[in-house]
C-alpha positions as CSV (number, residue, x, y, z in Angstrom):
1,X,-0.1,-0.2,0.0
2,X,2.8,2.2,0.9
3,X,4.4,1.5,-2.0
4,X,1.4,2.2,-4.4
5,X,1.2,6.0,-2.8
6,X,4.7,6.7,-3.6
7,X,4.0,5.6,-7.4
8,X,1.2,7.5,-7.3
9,X,2.6,10.9,-5.9
10,X,5.9,10.2,-8.3
11,X,3.0,10.3,-11.2
12,X,1.6,13.5,-9.5
13,X,5.2,15.4,-9.9
14,X,6.0,14.3,-13.3
15,X,2.2,15.4,-14.6
16,X,3.0,18.7,-12.6
17,X,6.4,19.4,-14.3
18,X,4.9,18.8,-17.7
19,X,2.0,21.2,-16.9
20,X,3.9,23.8,-15.8
21,X,6.4,23.6,-19.0
22,X,3.2,23.7,-21.1
23,X,1.9,27.1,-19.4
24,X,5.7,28.5,-18.9
25,X,5.2,32.5,-19.6
26,X,8.1,32.1,-22.8
27,X,5.6,30.2,-24.7
28,X,2.6,32.2,-24.1
29,X,2.2,35.4,-26.5
30,X,1.8,38.4,-24.7
31,X,-1.6,40.2,-24.4
32,X,-1.6,43.5,-25.8
33,X,-4.2,46.1,-26.9
34,X,-6.1,46.1,-29.7
35,X,-4.3,49.2,-31.4
36,X,-1.0,48.4,-30.1
37,X,0.7,47.3,-33.2
38,X,-0.3,50.2,-35.3
39,X,2.4,52.5,-36.7
40,X,1.2,55.4,-38.6
41,X,3.9,56.6,-41.0
42,X,4.7,60.2,-41.5
43,X,3.8,59.5,-45.4
44,X,1.1,61.7,-47.2
45,X,-1.5,60.2,-49.1
46,X,-4.2,61.5,-51.5
47,X,-8.1,61.0,-51.6
48,X,-10.3,61.1,-54.8
49,X,-13.7,61.0,-54.1
50,X,-16.4,60.3,-57.1
51,X,-19.7,61.2,-57.4
52,X,-21.2,58.9,-59.9
53,X,-24.2,56.5,-60.6
54,X,-24.7,53.3,-62.7
55,X,-27.7,55.0,-65.0
56,X,-24.7,57.9,-66.0
57,X,-23.1,57.4,-69.2
58,X,-20.4,59.9,-68.7
59,X,-20.2,58.3,-65.7
60,X,-19.0,54.7,-67.4
61,X,-17.8,56.9,-70.6
62,X,-15.3,58.8,-68.6
63,X,-15.6,59.1,-64.8
64,X,-14.9,55.3,-63.9
65,X,-11.3,55.3,-66.1
66,X,-10.6,58.8,-64.9
67,X,-11.2,57.5,-61.3
68,X,-9.1,54.2,-62.1
69,X,-6.4,56.3,-63.6
70,X,-6.0,58.6,-60.3
71,X,-6.2,55.9,-57.7
72,X,-3.8,53.4,-59.6
73,X,-1.5,56.6,-60.1
74,X,0.4,55.8,-56.6
75,X,0.3,53.1,-54.1
76,X,-0.9,56.0,-51.7
77,X,-4.1,56.9,-53.2
78,X,-7.4,56.1,-51.6
79,X,-10.8,56.0,-53.8
80,X,-14.2,56.6,-52.8
81,X,-17.2,56.4,-55.0
82,X,-20.3,57.9,-53.6
83,X,-23.2,56.8,-55.8
84,X,-26.3,59.0,-56.5
85,X,-30.1,58.5,-56.0
86,X,-31.9,56.1,-58.7
87,X,-29.5,52.5,-58.1
88,X,-29.0,50.2,-55.4
89,X,-25.3,51.6,-54.7
90,X,-26.6,55.0,-53.1
91,X,-26.6,55.2,-49.6
92,X,-28.6,58.8,-49.1
93,X,-27.3,60.1,-45.8
94,X,-23.7,59.4,-47.0
95,X,-24.2,60.7,-50.0
96,X,-26.0,64.0,-48.1
97,X,-23.4,64.0,-46.0
98,X,-20.7,64.5,-48.0
99,X,-22.6,66.5,-50.8
100,X,-23.6,69.1,-48.0
101,X,-19.8,70.1,-47.6
102,X,-18.1,68.9,-51.4
103,X,-21.0,69.9,-53.8
104,X,-20.9,67.4,-57.1
105,X,-21.1,71.3,-58.8
106,X,-25.1,70.2,-60.7
107,X,-23.9,67.4,-62.4
108,X,-22.1,63.8,-62.4
109,X,-19.3,62.4,-62.8
110,X,-18.1,64.7,-60.1
111,X,-14.4,64.8,-58.5
112,X,-12.8,66.2,-55.5
113,X,-8.9,65.4,-54.8
114,X,-8.8,66.6,-51.3
115,X,-10.5,70.2,-50.3
116,X,-10.3,70.7,-54.6
117,X,-13.1,70.1,-57.1
118,X,-11.1,68.6,-60.1
119,X,-10.0,65.3,-61.6
120,X,-6.4,66.5,-62.7
121,X,-3.5,64.2,-62.1
122,X,-1.5,67.1,-61.2
123,X,-3.7,68.2,-58.3
124,X,-3.3,65.1,-57.2
125,X,0.3,64.9,-57.4
126,X,0.5,68.3,-55.4
127,X,-1.5,66.7,-52.8
128,X,0.5,64.0,-52.2
129,X,3.9,66.0,-52.3
130,X,2.4,68.2,-49.2
131,X,4.2,67.7,-46.0
132,X,2.6,65.2,-43.6
133,X,1.2,67.0,-40.5
134,X,-0.7,63.5,-39.4
135,X,-1.6,60.1,-40.5
136,X,-3.6,57.3,-39.5
137,X,-3.0,53.4,-39.4
138,X,-5.6,50.7,-39.2
139,X,-6.1,47.3,-38.6
140,X,-9.3,45.0,-39.2
141,X,-11.3,42.0,-38.4
142,X,-14.4,40.7,-40.3
143,X,-17.4,38.3,-39.5
144,X,-20.1,37.7,-42.1
145,X,-22.3,40.5,-40.3
146,X,-19.9,42.9,-38.7
147,X,-16.0,44.9,-39.2
148,X,-14.1,45.5,-36.6
149,X,-11.7,48.6,-37.3
150,X,-8.7,49.8,-35.0
151,X,-7.0,53.1,-35.8
152,X,-4.3,55.3,-34.2
153,X,-4.0,58.7,-35.3
154,X,-0.5,60.3,-34.9
155,X,0.3,64.0,-35.3
156,X,3.5,64.7,-36.3
157,X,3.4,68.7,-35.3
158,X,2.2,70.8,-32.9
159,X,-1.3,72.5,-33.6
160,X,-4.6,73.1,-32.7
161,X,-8.1,72.6,-33.8
162,X,-11.0,69.6,-34.2
163,X,-9.9,66.9,-35.6
164,X,-12.3,64.4,-37.1
165,X,-12.0,60.8,-38.0
166,X,-14.2,59.2,-40.8
167,X,-13.9,55.2,-40.9
168,X,-15.5,54.1,-43.7
169,X,-16.7,50.6,-45.8
170,X,-16.1,50.3,-49.0
171,X,-16.7,47.6,-51.8
172,X,-15.0,46.9,-55.2
173,X,-15.6,44.3,-57.5
174,X,-19.4,44.4,-57.9
175,X,-20.4,43.5,-61.4
176,X,-21.4,46.1,-63.5
177,X,-21.5,44.6,-67.1
178,X,-24.4,44.0,-69.9
179,X,-25.4,40.7,-67.5
180,X,-25.0,42.2,-64.2
181,X,-28.6,42.6,-62.0
182,X,-31.0,45.4,-62.3
183,X,-29.9,48.7,-61.3
184,X,-25.8,47.5,-61.6
185,X,-25.2,47.9,-65.2
186,X,-22.8,50.5,-65.9
187,X,-24.2,52.8,-68.5
188,X,-21.8,54.5,-71.0
189,X,-19.3,52.0,-70.7
190,X,-17.5,49.9,-73.7
191,X,-15.8,47.5,-71.1
192,X,-17.8,43.7,-71.7
193,X,-15.9,43.0,-68.0
194,X,-17.2,46.3,-65.9
195,X,-16.9,46.2,-62.5
196,X,-17.6,48.8,-60.0
197,X,-15.0,49.9,-57.4
198,X,-14.4,51.7,-54.3
199,X,-18.1,51.9,-53.6
200,X,-19.1,53.5,-50.6
201,X,-21.1,51.3,-48.7
202,X,-20.9,52.6,-44.6
203,X,-19.8,54.7,-41.9
204,X,-18.9,54.1,-38.6
205,X,-21.0,57.2,-37.5
206,X,-23.7,56.2,-39.1
207,X,-24.9,58.8,-41.5
208,X,-22.2,61.1,-41.7
209,X,-19.3,60.7,-44.1
210,X,-16.5,63.3,-41.9
211,X,-17.1,60.7,-39.1
212,X,-16.9,61.9,-35.4
213,X,-14.4,64.7,-33.7
214,X,-11.4,62.5,-31.9
215,X,-9.6,65.6,-30.6
216,X,-10.5,69.5,-30.4
217,X,-8.1,72.0,-28.9
218,X,-4.2,71.8,-28.4
219,X,-1.9,68.8,-30.0
220,X,1.3,67.9,-29.8
221,X,4.2,66.3,-32.0
222,X,4.0,62.8,-31.3
223,X,0.7,62.5,-29.6
224,X,-1.4,59.7,-30.9
225,X,-5.1,58.7,-30.6
226,X,-6.5,55.2,-30.5
227,X,-10.1,54.3,-31.9
228,X,-12.1,51.2,-32.3
229,X,-15.5,51.0,-34.1
230,X,-17.5,48.0,-35.2
231,X,-19.7,48.5,-38.3
232,X,-22.8,46.3,-39.1
233,X,-22.4,44.8,-42.7
234,X,-24.8,44.1,-45.0
235,X,-25.7,40.0,-46.3
236,X,-25.6,41.8,-50.2
237,X,-22.0,43.0,-49.9
238,X,-20.3,39.7,-50.9
239,X,-17.3,41.2,-53.2
240,X,-13.9,43.0,-51.4
241,X,-15.3,44.5,-48.8
242,X,-12.8,46.6,-46.9
243,X,-12.3,49.6,-44.6
244,X,-10.6,53.0,-45.0
245,X,-10.1,56.0,-42.4
246,X,-10.0,59.7,-43.3
247,X,-8.8,62.2,-41.0
248,X,-9.9,65.8,-41.3
249,X,-9.7,69.1,-39.7
250,X,-13.0,71.2,-39.2
251,X,-13.6,74.5,-39.4
252,X,-16.6,76.1,-38.9
253,X,-15.5,79.7,-39.9
254,X,-14.0,78.6,-43.6
255,X,-16.0,78.4,-46.6
256,X,-16.8,74.9,-47.9
257,X,-15.6,72.5,-47.6
258,X,-15.1,73.2,-43.8
259,X,-13.7,69.7,-43.2
260,X,-10.3,70.2,-44.0
261,X,-8.9,66.9,-45.8
262,X,-5.6,66.2,-43.7
263,X,-4.6,62.4,-44.4
264,X,-6.4,59.0,-45.1
265,X,-5.7,55.3,-45.4
266,X,-6.7,52.0,-46.9
267,X,-6.5,48.4,-45.8
């Protein structure tokens, strides 16, 4: 009986030793906050906002090719296609939100590059070459019904103001060919395999293209602001769905646009 007890004790000691090794802190990844791995780089990105629609002939004829050329001219360009009413990609609240500060000029296709209402490649080049005062980095996880986006905004110069952050969901690769579902066929295009790109689908702040204020007052060089958002996804968004973040500086006393473009990022 005594011999059996000794054997049992030795067995328990061996099991305990292996258990401790399995749980050794050196083999367990450290738990970090969701934004701890983010690292905004001091790099200026460009923003191209397009007002468009599937029923619009000129949008297919020259608007979409122009958008494509601008967005592929650099790896540091975010394109947002804001679809007008009368077709299924229209988001009334977000269209109006952008339109109220950045008008379409009375017709589509219509473009804004940063704070400038045109579609000239030279305007985009000038924007990309300007000094980077602040930047945003993001990461995200996605399920069938939600997308969680973590952001970090970093300032590279002292300043004072009211900074807003937009986190938007876009979708690319939507069929716009002659055989596309009703409302999606792109009028005016000669591309038999046309797809809609950069389609504005949702905002982390419901109905607001310009997001929410993340800091108001003084900011200092090196200061960072972490945010996290969970956005509901529609089951019909079955193509490439991804987030972008846009940083603005709001100036209530300014002429429109009052939301001045600062920087953006896409993942």
